[in-house]
Backbone as XML, in Angstrom:
<?xml version="1.0"?>
<chain id="A" units="angstrom">
  <residue number="1" name="MET">
    <atom name="N" x="-99.893" y="38.475" z="-70.100"/>
    <atom name="CA" x="-98.766" y="37.649" z="-70.523"/>
    <atom name="C" x="-98.196" y="38.254" z="-71.802"/>
  </residue>
  <residue number="2" name="ALA">
    <atom name="N" x="-96.916" y="38.300" z="-71.904"/>
    <atom name="CA" x="-96.260" y="38.853" z="-73.077"/>
    <atom name="C" x="-96.471" y="37.946" z="-74.284"/>
  </residue>
  <residue number="3" name="ILE">
    <atom name="N" x="-96.462" y="38.554" z="-75.444"/>
    <atom name="CA" x="-96.662" y="37.778" z="-76.670"/>
    <atom name="C" x="-95.588" y="36.703" z="-76.805"/>
  </residue>
  <residue number="4" name="GLY">
    <atom name="N" x="-94.342" y="37.056" z="-76.552"/>
    <atom name="CA" x="-93.255" y="36.085" z="-76.646"/>
    <atom name="C" x="-93.433" y="34.921" z="-75.689"/>
  </residue>
  <residue number="5" name="ALA">
    <atom name="N" x="-93.877" y="35.221" z="-74.470"/>
    <atom name="CA" x="-94.087" y="34.162" z="-73.480"/>
    <atom name="C" x="-95.220" y="33.246" z="-73.920"/>
  </residue>
  <residue number="6" name="SER">
    <atom name="N" x="-96.278" y="33.839" z="-74.457"/>
    <atom name="CA" x="-97.402" y="33.043" z="-74.930"/>
    <atom name="C" x="-96.976" y="32.144" z="-76.082"/>
  </residue>
  <residue number="7" name="TYR">
    <atom name="N" x="-96.203" y="32.690" z="-77.005"/>
    <atom name="CA" x="-95.723" y="31.892" z="-78.131"/>
    <atom name="C" x="-94.871" y="30.743" z="-77.622"/>
  </residue>
  <residue number="8" name="GLY">
    <atom name="N" x="-94.012" y="30.984" z="-76.657"/>
    <atom name="CA" x="-93.173" y="29.925" z="-76.106"/>
    <atom name="C" x="-94.001" y="28.820" z="-75.486"/>
  </residue>
  <residue number="9" name="LEU">
    <atom name="N" x="-95.054" y="29.195" z="-74.801"/>
    <atom name="CA" x="-95.942" y="28.219" z="-74.180"/>
    <atom name="C" x="-96.654" y="27.392" z="-75.251"/>
  </residue>
  <residue number="10" name="GLU">
    <atom name="N" x="-97.219" y="28.060" z="-76.230"/>
    <atom name="CA" x="-97.923" y="27.347" z="-77.294"/>
    <atom name="C" x="-96.973" y="26.463" z="-78.092"/>
  </residue>
  <residue number="11" name="GLU">
    <atom name="N" x="-95.784" y="26.954" z="-78.353"/>
    <atom name="CA" x="-94.787" y="26.164" z="-79.081"/>
    <atom name="C" x="-94.402" y="24.923" z="-78.273"/>
  </residue>
  <residue number="12" name="ALA">
    <atom name="N" x="-94.216" y="25.080" z="-76.969"/>
    <atom name="CA" x="-93.858" y="23.947" z="-76.111"/>
    <atom name="C" x="-94.988" y="22.921" z="-76.072"/>
  </residue>
  <residue number="13" name="ARG">
    <atom name="N" x="-96.226" y="23.407" z="-75.988"/>
    <atom name="CA" x="-97.371" y="22.487" z="-75.994"/>
    <atom name="C" x="-97.446" y="21.713" z="-77.307"/>
  </residue>
  <residue number="14" name="ARG">
    <atom name="N" x="-97.317" y="22.428" z="-78.422"/>
    <atom name="CA" x="-97.378" y="21.789" z="-79.731"/>
    <atom name="C" x="-96.273" y="20.747" z="-79.878"/>
  </residue>
  <residue number="15" name="GLU">
    <atom name="N" x="-95.063" y="21.125" z="-79.461"/>
    <atom name="CA" x="-93.917" y="20.216" z="-79.567"/>
    <atom name="C" x="-94.152" y="18.942" z="-78.757"/>
  </residue>
  <residue number="16" name="PHE">
    <atom name="N" x="-94.651" y="19.097" z="-77.528"/>
    <atom name="CA" x="-94.899" y="17.928" z="-76.687"/>
    <atom name="C" x="-95.952" y="17.014" z="-77.303"/>
  </residue>
  <residue number="17" name="TRP">
    <atom name="N" x="-97.098" y="17.582" z="-77.692"/>
    <atom name="CA" x="-98.182" y="16.736" z="-78.188"/>
    <atom name="C" x="-97.833" y="16.091" z="-79.519"/>
  </residue>
  <residue number="18" name="GLU">
    <atom name="N" x="-97.055" y="16.777" z="-80.353"/>
    <atom name="CA" x="-96.594" y="16.142" z="-81.594"/>
    <atom name="C" x="-95.677" y="14.961" z="-81.279"/>
  </residue>
  <residue number="19" name="ALA">
    <atom name="N" x="-94.781" y="15.155" z="-80.312"/>
    <atom name="CA" x="-93.875" y="14.067" z="-79.924"/>
    <atom name="C" x="-94.665" y="12.925" z="-79.289"/>
  </residue>
  <residue number="20" name="TRP">
    <atom name="N" x="-95.624" y="13.252" z="-78.437"/>
    <atom name="CA" x="-96.457" y="12.237" z="-77.781"/>
    <atom name="C" x="-97.219" y="11.418" z="-78.826"/>
  </residue>
  <residue number="21" name="ASN">
    <atom name="N" x="-97.880" y="12.102" z="-79.746"/>
    <atom name="CA" x="-98.645" y="11.407" z="-80.788"/>
    <atom name="C" x="-97.730" y="10.619" z="-81.714"/>
  </residue>
  <residue number="22" name="GLY">
    <atom name="N" x="-96.512" y="11.083" z="-81.891"/>
    <atom name="CA" x="-95.555" y="10.386" z="-82.735"/>
    <atom name="C" x="-95.157" y="9.027" z="-82.189"/>
  </residue>
  <residue number="23" name="LEU">
    <atom name="N" x="-95.330" y="8.824" z="-80.890"/>
    <atom name="CA" x="-94.988" y="7.531" z="-80.294"/>
    <atom name="C" x="-95.806" y="6.395" z="-80.906"/>
  </residue>
  <residue number="24" name="SER">
    <atom name="N" x="-97.020" y="6.691" z="-81.311"/>
    <atom name="CA" x="-97.879" y="5.641" z="-81.877"/>
    <atom name="C" x="-97.581" y="5.377" z="-83.350"/>
  </residue>
  <residue number="25" name="GLN">
    <atom name="N" x="-96.670" y="6.145" z="-83.925"/>
    <atom name="CA" x="-96.393" y="6.013" z="-85.351"/>
    <atom name="C" x="-95.038" y="5.379" z="-85.644"/>
  </residue>
  <residue number="26" name="VAL">
    <atom name="N" x="-94.370" y="4.887" z="-84.625"/>
    <atom name="CA" x="-93.059" y="4.271" z="-84.841"/>
    <atom name="C" x="-93.223" y="2.777" z="-85.103"/>
  </residue>
  <residue number="27" name="HIS">
    <atom name="N" x="-92.232" y="2.208" z="-85.796"/>
    <atom name="CA" x="-92.348" y="0.801" z="-86.183"/>
    <atom name="C" x="-91.170" y="-0.055" z="-85.733"/>
  </residue>
  <residue number="28" name="THR">
    <atom name="N" x="-90.104" y="0.584" z="-85.276"/>
    <atom name="CA" x="-88.937" y="-0.182" z="-84.839"/>
    <atom name="C" x="-88.521" y="0.277" z="-83.449"/>
  </residue>
  <residue number="29" name="GLN">
    <atom name="N" x="-87.739" y="-0.552" z="-82.783"/>
    <atom name="CA" x="-87.242" y="-0.197" z="-81.460"/>
    <atom name="C" x="-86.392" y="1.075" z="-81.533"/>
  </residue>
  <residue number="30" name="LYS">
    <atom name="N" x="-85.598" y="1.195" z="-82.577"/>
    <atom name="CA" x="-84.739" y="2.375" z="-82.736"/>
    <atom name="C" x="-85.582" y="3.643" z="-82.896"/>
  </residue>
  <residue number="31" name="GLU">
    <atom name="N" x="-86.638" y="3.568" z="-83.707"/>
    <atom name="CA" x="-87.544" y="4.706" z="-83.873"/>
    <atom name="C" x="-88.240" y="5.037" z="-82.557"/>
  </residue>
  <residue number="32" name="LEU">
    <atom name="N" x="-88.640" y="4.010" z="-81.819"/>
    <atom name="CA" x="-89.295" y="4.218" z="-80.532"/>
    <atom name="C" x="-88.370" y="4.932" z="-79.564"/>
  </residue>
  <residue number="33" name="GLU">
    <atom name="N" x="-87.132" y="4.500" z="-79.500"/>
    <atom name="CA" x="-86.170" y="5.137" z="-78.604"/>
    <atom name="C" x="-85.940" y="6.593" z="-78.986"/>
  </residue>
  <residue number="34" name="ALA">
    <atom name="N" x="-85.809" y="6.869" z="-80.285"/>
    <atom name="CA" x="-85.595" y="8.245" z="-80.742"/>
    <atom name="C" x="-86.813" y="9.117" z="-80.443"/>
  </residue>
  <residue number="35" name="GLN">
    <atom name="N" x="-88.011" y="8.600" z="-80.712"/>
    <atom name="CA" x="-89.229" y="9.376" z="-80.469"/>
    <atom name="C" x="-89.453" y="9.570" z="-78.980"/>
  </residue>
  <residue number="36" name="SER">
    <atom name="N" x="-89.151" y="8.560" z="-78.190"/>
    <atom name="CA" x="-89.286" y="8.672" z="-76.743"/>
    <atom name="C" x="-88.354" y="9.749" z="-76.197"/>
  </residue>
  <residue number="37" name="LYS">
    <atom name="N" x="-87.151" y="9.792" z="-76.715"/>
    <atom name="CA" x="-86.192" y="10.818" z="-76.293"/>
    <atom name="C" x="-86.730" y="12.215" z="-76.613"/>
  </residue>
  <residue number="38" name="LYS">
    <atom name="N" x="-87.319" y="12.381" z="-77.807"/>
    <atom name="CA" x="-87.915" y="13.665" z="-78.191"/>
    <atom name="C" x="-89.060" y="14.023" z="-77.248"/>
  </residue>
  <residue number="39" name="MET">
    <atom name="N" x="-89.904" y="13.026" z="-76.943"/>
    <atom name="CA" x="-91.062" y="13.279" z="-76.088"/>
    <atom name="C" x="-90.635" y="13.706" z="-74.691"/>
  </residue>
  <residue number="40" name="TRP">
    <atom name="N" x="-89.640" y="13.023" z="-74.100"/>
    <atom name="CA" x="-89.195" y="13.372" z="-72.757"/>
    <atom name="C" x="-88.544" y="14.745" z="-72.727"/>
  </residue>
  <residue number="41" name="ALA">
    <atom name="N" x="-87.805" y="15.114" z="-73.774"/>
    <atom name="CA" x="-87.201" y="16.451" z="-73.842"/>
    <atom name="C" x="-88.294" y="17.514" z="-73.958"/>
  </residue>
  <residue number="42" name="ALA">
    <atom name="N" x="-89.301" y="17.249" z="-74.781"/>
    <atom name="CA" x="-90.406" y="18.191" z="-74.941"/>
    <atom name="C" x="-91.204" y="18.302" z="-73.642"/>
  </residue>
  <residue number="43" name="ARG">
    <atom name="N" x="-91.388" y="17.196" z="-72.949"/>
    <atom name="CA" x="-92.098" y="17.198" z="-71.661"/>
    <atom name="C" x="-91.359" y="18.052" z="-70.647"/>
  </residue>
  <residue number="44" name="LYS">
    <atom name="N" x="-90.048" y="17.913" z="-70.611"/>
    <atom name="CA" x="-89.233" y="18.692" z="-69.681"/>
    <atom name="C" x="-89.379" y="20.189" z="-69.960"/>
  </residue>
  <residue number="45" name="ARG">
    <atom name="N" x="-89.335" y="20.570" z="-71.244"/>
    <atom name="CA" x="-89.493" y="21.983" z="-71.599"/>
    <atom name="C" x="-90.889" y="22.477" z="-71.242"/>
  </residue>
  <residue number="46" name="LEU">
    <atom name="N" x="-91.902" y="21.665" z="-71.506"/>
    <atom name="CA" x="-93.273" y="22.068" z="-71.212"/>
    <atom name="C" x="-93.493" y="22.226" z="-69.713"/>
  </residue>
  <residue number="47" name="LEU">
    <atom name="N" x="-92.926" y="21.351" z="-68.921"/>
    <atom name="CA" x="-93.056" y="21.475" z="-67.465"/>
    <atom name="C" x="-92.501" y="22.801" z="-66.961"/>
  </residue>
  <residue number="48" name="LYS">
    <atom name="N" x="-91.488" y="23.329" z="-67.629"/>
    <atom name="CA" x="-90.877" y="24.593" z="-67.214"/>
    <atom name="C" x="-91.770" y="25.795" z="-67.494"/>
  </residue>
  <residue number="49" name="VAL">
    <atom name="N" x="-92.595" y="25.723" z="-68.550"/>
    <atom name="CA" x="-93.331" y="26.916" z="-68.973"/>
    <atom name="C" x="-94.843" y="26.836" z="-68.783"/>
  </residue>
  <residue number="50" name="ASP">
    <atom name="N" x="-95.380" y="25.673" z="-68.445"/>
    <atom name="CA" x="-96.832" y="25.511" z="-68.386"/>
    <atom name="C" x="-97.296" y="25.067" z="-67.002"/>
  </residue>
  <residue number="51" name="PRO">
    <atom name="N" x="-97.797" y="26.014" z="-66.197"/>
    <atom name="CA" x="-98.254" y="25.642" z="-64.851"/>
    <atom name="C" x="-99.423" y="24.655" z="-64.867"/>
  </residue>
  <residue number="52" name="GLU">
    <atom name="N" x="-100.300" y="24.733" z="-65.864"/>
    <atom name="CA" x="-101.416" y="23.783" z="-65.949"/>
    <atom name="C" x="-100.908" y="22.367" z="-66.203"/>
  </residue>
  <residue number="53" name="PHE">
    <atom name="N" x="-99.944" y="22.235" z="-67.085"/>
    <atom name="CA" x="-99.363" y="20.925" z="-67.386"/>
    <atom name="C" x="-98.653" y="20.382" z="-66.150"/>
  </residue>
  <residue number="54" name="ARG">
    <atom name="N" x="-97.897" y="21.253" z="-65.454"/>
    <atom name="CA" x="-97.213" y="20.846" z="-64.218"/>
    <atom name="C" x="-98.217" y="20.322" z="-63.205"/>
  </residue>
  <residue number="55" name="ALA">
    <atom name="N" x="-99.330" y="21.029" z="-63.038"/>
    <atom name="CA" x="-100.353" y="20.617" z="-62.071"/>
    <atom name="C" x="-100.977" y="19.278" z="-62.469"/>
  </residue>
  <residue number="56" name="MET">
    <atom name="N" x="-101.224" y="19.095" z="-63.771"/>
    <atom name="CA" x="-101.802" y="17.840" z="-64.249"/>
    <atom name="C" x="-100.854" y="16.671" z="-63.971"/>
  </residue>
  <residue number="57" name="ILE">
    <atom name="N" x="-99.584" y="16.849" z="-64.272"/>
    <atom name="CA" x="-98.594" y="15.793" z="-64.052"/>
    <atom name="C" x="-98.466" y="15.493" z="-62.561"/>
  </residue>
  <residue number="58" name="LYS">
    <atom name="N" x="-98.428" y="16.544" z="-61.739"/>
    <atom name="CA" x="-98.310" y="16.346" z="-60.290"/>
    <atom name="C" x="-99.519" y="15.579" z="-59.761"/>
  </residue>
  <residue number="59" name="ALA">
    <atom name="N" x="-100.708" y="15.918" z="-60.217"/>
    <atom name="CA" x="-101.919" y="15.220" z="-59.766"/>
    <atom name="C" x="-101.867" y="13.742" z="-60.147"/>
  </residue>
  <residue number="60" name="ARG">
    <atom name="N" x="-101.422" y="13.450" z="-61.364"/>
    <atom name="CA" x="-101.309" y="12.046" z="-61.793"/>
    <atom name="C" x="-100.278" y="11.297" z="-60.959"/>
  </residue>
  <residue number="61" name="GLU">
    <atom name="N" x="-99.149" y="11.950" z="-60.697"/>
    <atom name="CA" x="-98.106" y="11.300" z="-59.897"/>
    <atom name="C" x="-98.576" y="11.077" z="-58.466"/>
  </residue>
  <residue number="62" name="ASP">
    <atom name="N" x="-99.268" y="12.071" z="-57.893"/>
    <atom name="CA" x="-99.793" y="11.925" z="-56.533"/>
    <atom name="C" x="-100.800" y="10.779" z="-56.459"/>
  </residue>
  <residue number="63" name="LYS">
    <atom name="N" x="-101.668" y="10.669" z="-57.470"/>
    <atom name="CA" x="-102.658" y="9.590" z="-57.499"/>
    <atom name="C" x="-101.967" y="8.232" z="-57.606"/>
  </residue>
  <residue number="64" name="ALA">
    <atom name="N" x="-100.975" y="8.140" z="-58.476"/>
    <atom name="CA" x="-100.248" y="6.875" z="-58.648"/>
    <atom name="C" x="-99.525" y="6.489" z="-57.364"/>
  </residue>
  <residue number="65" name="ASN">
    <atom name="N" x="-98.929" y="7.470" z="-56.693"/>
    <atom name="CA" x="-98.233" y="7.193" z="-55.437"/>
    <atom name="C" x="-99.208" y="6.734" z="-54.359"/>
  </residue>
  <residue number="66" name="ALA">
    <atom name="N" x="-100.369" y="7.368" z="-54.285"/>
    <atom name="CA" x="-101.372" y="6.976" z="-53.289"/>
    <atom name="C" x="-101.865" y="5.554" z="-53.556"/>
  </residue>
  <residue number="67" name="GLU">
    <atom name="N" x="-102.083" y="5.228" z="-54.819"/>
    <atom name="CA" x="-102.535" y="3.877" z="-55.165"/>
    <atom name="C" x="-101.459" y="2.840" z="-54.871"/>
  </residue>
  <residue number="68" name="ALA">
    <atom name="N" x="-100.209" y="3.211" z="-55.057"/>
    <atom name="CA" x="-99.104" y="2.284" z="-54.799"/>
    <atom name="C" x="-98.965" y="1.994" z="-53.307"/>
  </residue>
  <residue number="69" name="GLU">
    <atom name="N" x="-99.372" y="2.953" z="-52.478"/>
    <atom name="CA" x="-99.261" y="2.781" z="-51.028"/>
    <atom name="C" x="-100.404" y="1.949" z="-50.458"/>
  </residue>
  <residue number="70" name="GLU">
    <atom name="N" x="-101.465" y="1.754" z="-51.214"/>
    <atom name="CA" x="-102.630" y="0.995" z="-50.711"/>
    <atom name="C" x="-102.328" y="-0.478" z="-50.604"/>
  </residue>
</chain>
């Protein structure tokens, strides 16, 4: 893997997890909406560059769908 590609992956992971953890640190609805928007944007970027993250999300969605069908 190229150094630039690796940096992009690590940067995307860091950005997502910082945004995710930031959700627990908000105190108002407005802050929650802003942080949620950041988290979803970071998630979208991470899904594009991280096959492991994509697989994890797909597995969770498949499990949730299977449980919903029961």
